[in-house]
C-alpha positions as CSV (number, residue, x, y, z in Angstrom):
1,M,-0.1,61.0,29.6
2,I,3.5,61.8,29.8
3,T,5.5,59.4,27.7
4,D,8.7,59.1,25.7
5,I,9.9,58.1,22.2
6,N,10.1,54.5,23.2
7,S,6.4,54.3,23.8
8,L,5.2,55.7,20.5
9,A,4.6,52.4,18.7
10,G,2.4,51.3,21.7
11,I,0.3,54.5,21.3
12,R,-0.4,53.6,17.7
13,K,-1.2,50.0,18.6
14,Q,-3.5,51.1,21.4
15,H,-5.4,53.5,19.2
16,Q,-5.4,51.6,15.9
17,D,-8.9,52.8,14.9
18,K,-8.3,56.4,15.9
19,K,-6.9,59.3,14.0
20,I,-3.7,60.3,15.7
21,I,-2.4,63.8,15.3
22,L,1.2,64.8,16.1
23,T,2.1,68.4,16.9
24,S,5.1,70.1,18.5
25,G,6.1,73.2,20.3
26,T,7.7,74.8,23.3
27,F,4.6,75.9,25.3
28,D,6.6,78.2,27.6
29,L,4.4,80.4,29.8
30,F,1.2,78.7,28.7
31,H,-1.3,81.2,27.4
32,A,-4.6,81.5,25.6
33,G,-2.9,81.3,22.2
34,H,-1.4,77.9,23.1
35,L,-4.9,76.7,24.1
36,A,-6.5,78.0,20.9
37,Y,-3.7,76.3,18.9
38,L,-4.2,72.9,20.7
39,Q,-7.9,73.1,20.2
40,G,-7.3,73.6,16.5
41,V,-4.9,70.6,16.5
42,K,-7.6,68.5,18.2
43,S,-10.1,69.4,15.5
44,Y,-8.1,67.2,13.0
45,G,-8.4,64.0,14.9
46,D,-9.0,61.8,17.9
47,I,-5.7,61.5,19.7
48,V,-3.3,64.5,20.2
49,V,0.3,63.7,20.7
50,V,2.6,66.7,21.6
51,M,6.3,66.6,21.0
52,M,7.5,69.3,23.3
53,S,10.9,71.0,22.9
54,G,13.1,70.3,25.9
55,D,15.1,72.9,27.8
56,A,18.3,72.4,25.9
57,R,16.6,72.7,22.6
58,V,14.7,75.8,23.7
59,R,17.9,77.5,24.9
60,A,19.6,76.7,21.6
61,R,16.8,78.2,19.6
62,K,15.7,81.1,21.8
63,G,18.7,82.0,24.0
64,P,20.1,81.4,27.4
65,T,17.2,82.9,29.4
66,R,14.6,80.6,27.9
67,P,12.6,78.6,28.7
68,I,11.1,80.4,31.7
69,V,9.2,77.3,32.8
70,P,11.3,74.1,33.1
71,E,10.5,71.2,30.8
72,N,9.1,68.9,33.5
73,E,6.6,71.6,34.5
74,R,5.6,72.4,30.9
75,M,5.0,68.7,30.4
76,Q,2.8,68.6,33.5
77,I,0.7,71.5,32.3
78,L,0.2,69.9,28.8
79,D,-0.6,66.6,30.4
80,A,-3.3,68.2,32.5
81,L,-5.2,69.4,29.5
82,K,-8.1,67.3,28.3
83,I,-7.3,68.0,24.6
84,V,-3.7,66.5,25.0
85,D,-3.6,62.8,25.1
86,Y,0.2,62.2,25.2
87,V,3.2,64.5,25.6
88,F,6.9,63.6,25.2
89,I,10.2,65.6,24.9
90,D,11.7,66.0,21.4
91,P,14.9,63.8,21.7
92,S,16.5,65.2,18.5
93,R,19.9,66.7,18.2
94,L,20.3,70.4,18.4
95,S,21.9,70.6,15.0
96,P,20.9,73.3,12.5
97,E,20.1,70.7,9.9
98,A,16.5,70.6,8.8
99,T,16.0,66.9,9.5
100,D,17.3,64.6,12.1
101,P,17.0,60.8,11.8
102,V,15.1,60.7,15.1
103,H,12.1,62.5,13.4
104,A,11.9,59.7,10.8
105,Q,12.0,57.2,13.8
106,I,9.2,59.1,15.5
107,L,7.0,59.0,12.4
108,A,7.8,55.3,11.8
109,Q,6.8,54.3,15.3
110,L,3.8,56.6,15.9
111,R,2.5,56.5,12.3
112,P,0.4,59.7,12.9
113,D,-2.4,60.3,10.5
114,M,-1.4,64.0,10.4
115,Y,1.2,66.4,11.6
116,V,-0.2,69.8,12.5
117,T,1.9,72.8,13.1
118,D,1.8,76.6,13.0
119,G,4.1,76.8,10.0
120,P,6.0,74.5,7.6
121,D,8.3,72.4,9.7
122,P,11.4,71.2,8.0
123,R,11.8,68.4,10.6
124,F,8.8,66.6,9.3
125,W,7.6,68.3,6.1
126,D,9.7,66.3,3.6
127,L,9.0,63.0,5.4
128,L,5.2,63.3,5.0
129,E,2.7,63.4,2.2
130,P,1.0,66.7,1.7
131,S,-2.3,65.1,2.9
132,Q,-0.6,64.2,6.2
133,R,0.4,67.8,7.1
134,A,-1.6,70.9,8.1
135,V,-0.7,74.4,9.1
136,L,-2.8,76.3,11.7
137,P,-2.5,80.0,11.6
138,R,-1.2,81.6,14.8
139,S,-4.0,82.6,17.1
140,K,-5.1,86.2,17.4
141,V,-6.2,85.6,21.0
142,T,-2.9,86.7,22.5
143,T,0.7,87.3,21.7
144,S,3.7,85.0,21.9
145,T,5.5,84.1,25.1
146,T,8.3,86.4,23.9
147,D,5.9,89.3,23.7
148,I,4.5,88.5,27.2
149,I,8.1,88.5,28.6
150,K,8.7,91.9,26.9
151,R,5.5,93.3,28.5
152,I,6.4,92.0,31.9
153,A,10.0,93.4,31.6
154,G,8.5,96.8,30.6
155,T,6.4,97.0,33.7
156,V,9.2,96.1,36.2
157,S,10.4,99.2,38.1
158,K,14.0,99.7,39.2
159,E,12.9,99.1,42.8
160,D,11.4,95.7,41.8
161,K,14.7,94.8,40.1
162,D,16.7,95.7,43.2
163,A,14.5,93.8,45.6
């Protein structure tokens, strides 16, 4: 279900007896590595909540040509997956600081049992107990979205670019 930060407390209330897992990511050009990652996240609990990076945040981190797929379409893709129960856009500021007060607000409202990511995440790491955080290694199934873009760019001929 597509939701927002204002509904997080309701998610916790609705699933009081379930283990809620929070994760985050961009999920641009969804690929098998993303699927393997989300399957790994799901193995930690019952309810998977994805905090997806919005377009402005992605541009700030990855450059002006990203994301390839707009945030509303990325949210629809995640929402269609059986292993994702809720998805919302990260409402935090684009500041370079490690933490943003909104992340403490997200944790206070959702009260996830665990935050699972593919590497230590300064946005949440210091706000959680070690038992509430887990790191999944990147999947060896496929490469990153950036690598896929590079492969596509390498196969485009001059004629295709001019068309």
